[in-house]
Every structure is written in C-alpha cells, then in structure tokens.
TORVEXPA-654004 format. One record per atom (N, C-alpha, C): residue number from 0; residue in one letter; atom name; y, z, x. Coordinates in nm, 4 decimals, padded with zeros to 6 digits. Example, Ala and Ser with C-alpha at 12.3 -4.5 7.8 and 13.67 -1.06 7.14 Angstrom:
# residues 2
{0 'A' 'N' {-00.5690 00.7800 01.3190}},
{0 'A' 'CA' {-00.4500 00.7800 01.2300}},
{0 'A' 'C' {-00.3300 00.7800 01.3200}},
{1 'S' 'N' {-00.2250 00.7080 01.2850}},
{1 'S' 'CA' {-00.1060 00.7140 01.3670}},
{1 'S' 'C' {00.0030 00.7870 01.2900}},
//
This chain:
# residues 50
{0 'M' 'N' {-00.1050 -00.0153 00.0798}},
{0 'M' 'CA' {-00.0445 -00.0037 00.0022}},
{0 'M' 'C' {00.1384 -00.0175 00.0998}},
{1 'K' 'N' {00.1802 -00.0813 00.0456}},
{1 'K' 'CA' {00.3663 -00.0608 00.1441}},
{1 'K' 'C' {00.4376 -00.0034 00.1158}},
{2 'F' 'N' {00.5134 00.0397 00.1637}},
{2 'F' 'CA' {00.6464 00.1372 00.1437}},
{2 'F' 'C' {00.7169 00.0345 00.0678}},
{3 'V' 'N' {00.7926 -00.0432 00.1148}},
{3 'V' 'CA' {00.8772 -00.1130 00.0527}},
{3 'V' 'C' {00.8708 -00.2517 00.0616}},
{4 'K' 'N' {00.9384 -00.2885 -00.1047}},
{4 'K' 'CA' {00.8882 -00.4488 -00.1018}},
{4 'K' 'C' {01.0168 -00.5261 -00.0899}},
{5 'E' 'N' {00.9493 -00.6532 00.0175}},
{5 'E' 'CA' {01.0010 -00.7474 00.0834}},
{5 'E' 'C' {01.0778 -00.8193 -00.0176}},
{6 'E' 'N' {01.2342 -00.8896 -00.0748}},
{6 'E' 'CA' {01.2190 -00.9930 -00.1669}},
{6 'E' 'C' {01.1405 -01.1035 -00.2069}},
{7 'E' 'N' {01.0908 -01.1419 -00.0557}},
{7 'E' 'CA' {01.0783 -01.2570 -00.0594}},
{7 'E' 'C' {00.8813 -01.2124 -00.1215}},
{8 'E' 'N' {00.8520 -01.1151 -00.0505}},
{8 'E' 'CA' {00.7287 -01.1001 -00.1061}},
{8 'E' 'C' {00.6799 -01.0992 -00.2782}},
{9 'Q' 'N' {00.5839 -01.1422 -00.3368}},
{9 'Q' 'CA' {00.5713 -01.1370 -00.4521}},
{9 'Q' 'C' {00.4240 -01.0441 -00.4825}},
{10 'R' 'N' {00.4132 -00.9152 -00.4403}},
{10 'R' 'CA' {00.3233 -00.8395 -00.4712}},
{10 'R' 'C' {00.3704 -00.7387 -00.5236}},
{11 'E' 'N' {00.2462 -00.6378 -00.6001}},
{11 'E' 'CA' {00.2820 -00.5845 -00.6670}},
{11 'E' 'C' {00.2553 -00.3646 -00.6362}},
{12 'D' 'N' {00.2000 -00.4184 -00.4927}},
{12 'D' 'CA' {00.1751 -00.2896 -00.4579}},
{12 'D' 'C' {00.2498 -00.2470 -00.3714}},
{13 'Y' 'N' {00.3476 -00.1532 -00.4130}},
{13 'Y' 'CA' {00.4254 -00.1062 -00.3130}},
{13 'Y' 'C' {00.5678 -00.0050 -00.4125}},
{14 'I' 'N' {00.6340 00.0727 -00.3215}},
{14 'I' 'CA' {00.6380 00.2165 -00.3553}},
{14 'I' 'C' {00.8026 00.1805 -00.4048}},
{15 'F' 'N' {00.8767 00.0951 -00.3208}},
{15 'F' 'CA' {01.0393 00.1448 -00.3419}},
{15 'F' 'C' {01.0336 -00.0359 -00.3491}},
{16 'Q' 'N' {01.1643 -00.0778 -00.3941}},
{16 'Q' 'CA' {01.1817 -00.2315 -00.3735}},
{16 'Q' 'C' {01.3243 -00.1862 -00.3222}},
{17 'K' 'N' {01.3625 -00.3198 -00.2568}},
{17 'K' 'CA' {01.4883 -00.3265 -00.1826}},
{17 'K' 'C' {01.5936 -00.3627 -00.3415}},
{18 'N' 'N' {01.6632 -00.3175 -00.4162}},
{18 'N' 'CA' {01.7236 -00.3610 -00.5237}},
{18 'N' 'C' {01.8315 -00.2575 -00.4379}},
{19 'T' 'N' {01.9361 -00.2975 -00.6218}},
{19 'T' 'CA' {02.0696 -00.1536 -00.6145}},
{19 'T' 'C' {02.0235 -00.0350 -00.7236}},
{20 'K' 'N' {01.9106 -00.0988 -00.7962}},
{20 'K' 'CA' {01.8423 00.0395 -00.9067}},
{20 'K' 'C' {01.7901 00.1482 -00.7986}},
{21 'T' 'N' {01.6659 00.1009 -00.6893}},
{21 'T' 'CA' {01.6723 00.1518 -00.5957}},
{21 'T' 'C' {01.7380 00.2348 -00.5156}},
{22 'K' 'N' {01.8197 00.1592 -00.4208}},
{22 'K' 'CA' {01.9008 00.2600 -00.3577}},
{22 'K' 'C' {02.0328 00.3605 -00.4089}},
{23 'F' 'N' {02.0454 00.3242 -00.5325}},
{23 'F' 'CA' {02.1720 00.4514 -00.5630}},
{23 'F' 'C' {02.0495 00.4812 -00.6552}},
{24 'G' 'N' {01.9277 00.5190 -00.6579}},
{24 'G' 'CA' {01.8249 00.6516 -00.6877}},
{24 'G' 'C' {01.7995 00.6812 -00.5764}},
{25 'T' 'N' {01.7914 00.6488 -00.4527}},
{25 'T' 'CA' {01.7744 00.7140 -00.3004}},
{25 'T' 'C' {01.8866 00.8335 -00.3099}},
{26 'K' 'N' {01.9877 00.7483 -00.3050}},
{26 'K' 'CA' {02.1548 00.8342 -00.2611}},
{26 'K' 'C' {02.1761 00.9252 -00.3585}},
{27 'F' 'N' {02.1140 00.9510 -00.4926}},
{27 'F' 'CA' {02.1637 00.9947 -00.6096}},
{27 'F' 'C' {02.0794 01.1357 -00.5864}},
{28 'I' 'N' {01.9482 01.0638 -00.5751}},
{28 'I' 'CA' {01.8432 01.2393 -00.5438}},
{28 'I' 'C' {01.8645 01.3171 -00.3754}},
{29 'I' 'N' {01.9216 01.2128 -00.2890}},
{29 'I' 'CA' {01.9726 01.2980 -00.1588}},
{29 'I' 'C' {02.0957 01.3812 -00.1871}},
{30 'I' 'N' {02.1892 01.3268 -00.2670}},
{30 'I' 'CA' {02.2810 01.3988 -00.2992}},
{30 'I' 'C' {02.2774 01.5039 -00.3635}},
{31 'V' 'N' {02.2420 01.5086 -00.4726}},
{31 'V' 'CA' {02.1658 01.6088 -00.5385}},
{31 'V' 'C' {02.0830 01.7410 -00.4469}},
{32 'L' 'N' {01.9972 01.7110 -00.4080}},
{32 'L' 'CA' {01.9166 01.7742 -00.2948}},
{32 'L' 'C' {02.0061 01.8518 -00.2116}},
{33 'I' 'N' {02.1076 01.7668 -00.1349}},
{33 'I' 'CA' {02.1934 01.8185 -00.0427}},
{33 'I' 'C' {02.2858 01.9312 -00.1312}},
{34 'A' 'N' {02.2922 01.8798 -00.2128}},
{34 'A' 'CA' {02.3793 02.0027 -00.3055}},
{34 'A' 'C' {02.3430 02.1399 -00.3587}},
{35 'L' 'N' {02.1830 02.1129 -00.3780}},
{35 'L' 'CA' {02.1156 02.2246 -00.4276}},
{35 'L' 'C' {02.1125 02.3410 -00.3336}},
{36 'I' 'N' {02.0846 02.2693 -00.1585}},
{36 'I' 'CA' {02.0307 02.3564 -00.0864}},
{36 'I' 'C' {02.2092 02.4020 -00.0446}},
{37 'A' 'N' {02.3317 02.3405 -00.0809}},
{37 'A' 'CA' {02.4325 02.4244 -00.0161}},
{37 'A' 'C' {02.4618 02.5318 -00.1042}},
{38 'G' 'N' {02.4302 02.4896 -00.2201}},
{38 'G' 'CA' {02.4375 02.6231 -00.3524}},
{38 'G' 'C' {02.3539 02.7481 -00.2986}},
{39 'V' 'N' {02.2097 02.7377 -00.2882}},
{39 'V' 'CA' {02.1484 02.8117 -00.2528}},
{39 'V' 'C' {02.2164 02.9246 -00.1095}},
{40 'A' 'N' {02.2575 02.8195 -00.0796}},
{40 'A' 'CA' {02.2961 02.8808 00.0722}},
{40 'A' 'C' {02.4440 02.9762 00.0713}},
{41 'I' 'N' {02.5603 02.9036 -00.0145}},
{41 'I' 'CA' {02.6281 02.9545 -00.0660}},
{41 'I' 'C' {02.6290 03.1223 -00.1352}},
{42 'S' 'N' {02.5700 03.0903 -00.2255}},
{42 'S' 'CA' {02.5293 03.2201 -00.3154}},
{42 'S' 'C' {02.4744 03.3268 -00.2268}},
{43 'G' 'N' {02.3746 03.2438 -00.1243}},
{43 'G' 'CA' {02.3638 03.3499 -00.0311}},
{43 'G' 'C' {02.4459 03.4180 00.0307}},
{44 'F' 'N' {02.5309 03.3850 00.1117}},
{44 'F' 'CA' {02.6287 03.4218 00.1119}},
{44 'F' 'C' {02.6987 03.4932 00.0874}},
{45 'F' 'N' {02.7264 03.4818 -00.0330}},
{45 'F' 'CA' {02.8079 03.5547 -00.1584}},
{45 'F' 'C' {02.7325 03.6873 -00.2408}},
{46 'F' 'N' {02.6137 03.7298 -00.2217}},
{46 'F' 'CA' {02.5503 03.8110 -00.2718}},
{46 'F' 'C' {02.5137 03.8927 -00.1179}},
{47 'E' 'N' {02.5444 03.8433 00.0103}},
{47 'E' 'CA' {02.5464 03.8516 00.1133}},
{47 'E' 'C' {02.3853 03.9372 00.1069}},
{48 'L' 'N' {02.2653 03.7862 00.1286}},
{48 'L' 'CA' {02.1339 03.8447 00.1088}},
{48 'L' 'C' {02.1069 03.8012 00.2748}},
{49 'F' 'N' {02.2338 03.7058 00.3181}},
{49 'F' 'CA' {02.1481 03.6870 00.4539}},
{49 'F' 'C' {02.2210 03.7539 00.6027}},
//
C-alpha cells in the first residue's frame, strides 16, 4: 500500500492523495493538535502543576 497517491497514477490502494482537500485537512489537524498541546501546557503552568 502506498502512502501518497501521485496524480498520474490510476491506483486505488493509497492513504493520502495530493490534492487541496488532503493538504487542508492535514494542516488543520496539525494546527489543532499543536493548540491542544499548548493548552495543556498553559493550563499546567496556570494551576502550578509543573
């Protein structure tokens, strides 16, 4: 199974495609995860748990 589908290939066994929807989704998920990690760290400093 390939990880990224190239545009010129006509296969169906891939995980991601190289299109705008996949790129937007990947960036959105990464930004949300970073925001969650930052929120946990900030709340830890706020409640003086670290």
